[in-house]
N, C-alpha and C positions, 0 to 999 in steps of 0.2 A: 668900681667895682660892687655888685651888687650880692650879700653874704648870706647865709643860713637868716639870720637875724631879722634883714629885709624881706623876704617872702614869708616869714612869721608873722610881723607887721603889716604886711600887703593882705595874706588873707586876714587877720583881726581888721584890720580896717574894712577890708569887704564884708564881713558877719556884723561888722555896726550901720554898715548901709543899708545891705539885706533889713536888717532888723527894724530900722526906720522906714524904710518903704515897704515893708511886707504889705499894711492894706493893700497900696497902691497897687502891689503887683495881682494880690488877689482881685483886684476890682479890675482890672484887665484882664486878667485869668476869666471873672467869671462872665463876661461878654462873649469872650471867645473859646471857652475851656470848662473845668473845672469845677473852677473857684477855690482851687485850692494850691497856686503856685508859692504866695508868700508867705504862706503858713510851712508848706513843706521845704523851701528856701532856708528859711529863718531857722527851722530844727535840722536842714544839713549843717549849715554853718555854722550853728552853735555849737552841735557834735566836733566840728575839724576846728574851733577854738579852744574845747575841752583836753581834745587827743593830742594840740600841740602843749597843750600847758604840762599835760601828763610827762611826755617825754620827746623834747624839744630836738627834730632830727638835725644832725651837723651839716648839713649840705645844702644849697636851694633846691635840687631836684628831688630831697629826700623829703622836704615839706611839700612839696606838691603833691608828688606819692601818695603819701599818707592823705593830705588833703580830700585829693579825689579818690580816691579807698571809702573814706568817712562817708563821703558825698552817694557815694553808688549804695552804702548800706544805708542810710537813713533817707535819703529824698525818695518820696513817692512817684509814682509816674514814671513819666520819658526821661523827665530831665533828671533825673540822679545818674542813669547810666549816660547822661550826654556830657555831662557837668565834669563827673566823675571819669569820663574817656578825657573829656579837656586837660584837664589838668594831671592825670596820670601819664598822659603819652609827653604833655611838654616838660614833666620833671625828667620821664625818662630819658628826654632827648637832652636832657642838662647835662646825664650822667652823673661822675660822682666828684665834679667840681665844687672845691669849697665856698667858689664866688665866680660868677659870671658877671659878664659886661651886657648891656642891653641891648647890643647888637645880636649876642649869645641866646638870651632871654625874647628878642625878634623872632629866629631863625625857631629857635623851640616851641613858640607860642603858634610860630604858621604849621609846622609839622600837627600840634596839640588841634586846631582848627580843620586840619585836613582831616584829620581822625572823624572827628566830631560829624563832618560832610558825608564821609563814608559810613559810618555805624546808624546815622540816620536816613541817607540817599538823597537829602538836603541839596540845592544852590542857593544862589543867589537871587534872589527874587522871590523866594516862596515863602516867605513870611516867618520864619523863626530863627532862630540867635542868630544863623550864621551872618545874617543880615546887617546885625552889629557886631560878629565877631571878624568876617572875612574882612572889612577895612579896617578895621582894627590895629589886625595881626600885619596890615599892610603898613600904616602909618606910625608903626612903634618904631621903627627902625630913623625914624625922624625925629622921634622926644615921645615921652607917656603921655602930654599934652593934647598929642597930635592924634595921638591913638584913644584919649578919653574923647575929644569931638568928636573922631568919624566913630566912633560905636556908637555915641550919642545922636549923630548924624543916621550912621545908619538905622538904629532901631525907630526914629522919628519918620522913615522913607516906611515902614512898613505899613501904616495908615491905611492910606490908598490900594494899599496888596490887596487883590484874594489871596486866601491860606491855599495853599498847594501841595502842604505835607502836615503830617500833625492831627490833633482832634479836630482845629480851628478849621482844616478841611472839609470834612462832614459840612459843615455850614454855608459851603460854597459862596456866593456871591453876597451873603449877608455877615461876610468875618472881614469884608472891605468898609473901613472906616473906623478899625479898633488897632491903637498898638499893640502889638505880638508884643505878650508877658514873657519870653525866653527873651527875644533884644534888648527888652527893658534889664533884665534882670544881667545878661552879659555886658550890657553896658555901663551896671553899676561896678561891676568886677574888675572893668576898663578904669573906669574914675575910683576905685578904690587904690587902684598902683599908679594910677596920676598923682594923687592926696601923699602916700609915702612916697611916691620919689619928690614930690616937692617939699616935706616935711627935713628932708636929709641933702636936698641938691642935687639927687641921680635922676637919670634919664634925661636931662636938658639936652 
């Protein structure tokens, strides 16, 4: 079972990964976006860890809802609302349970990803964060590691795509040949989940 402490550790691991990869995320974003994705995400997840440290929520759902709120209020551009929606909807889907199973998390994440798709009006193949999140949510029912691999493969698959949503879509064919930064940061979020699960033997 995955308790609130597990989810707290997941968000902390995500913040560390995003911080480590911030320059790379910004480099990707400079090619097809505003060149601020790395700094925005780093600031957002730093705010998440600070908020969780002040008053640690007592349920998995509450951890994710708080994290989502922080991302909405601190991350600029479209990423804040999209990531905030992902985590808040996932958290609300988990309800008030004090601990959840990996299968319940997989189902809740699926609901969160669906909310992101609805908010952004995007689908698989549009060269967005969904290209990493959709396969990850599907694979999460198998294991955290499978979800991580699916997210990484999904992010890599955005390289030959032409962007159809978001700022990158303004570039038309010039968006081809670049990995989508949102898909990359989404893959980092899933990688942090797999890392957290591997440390305590969850999600195998």
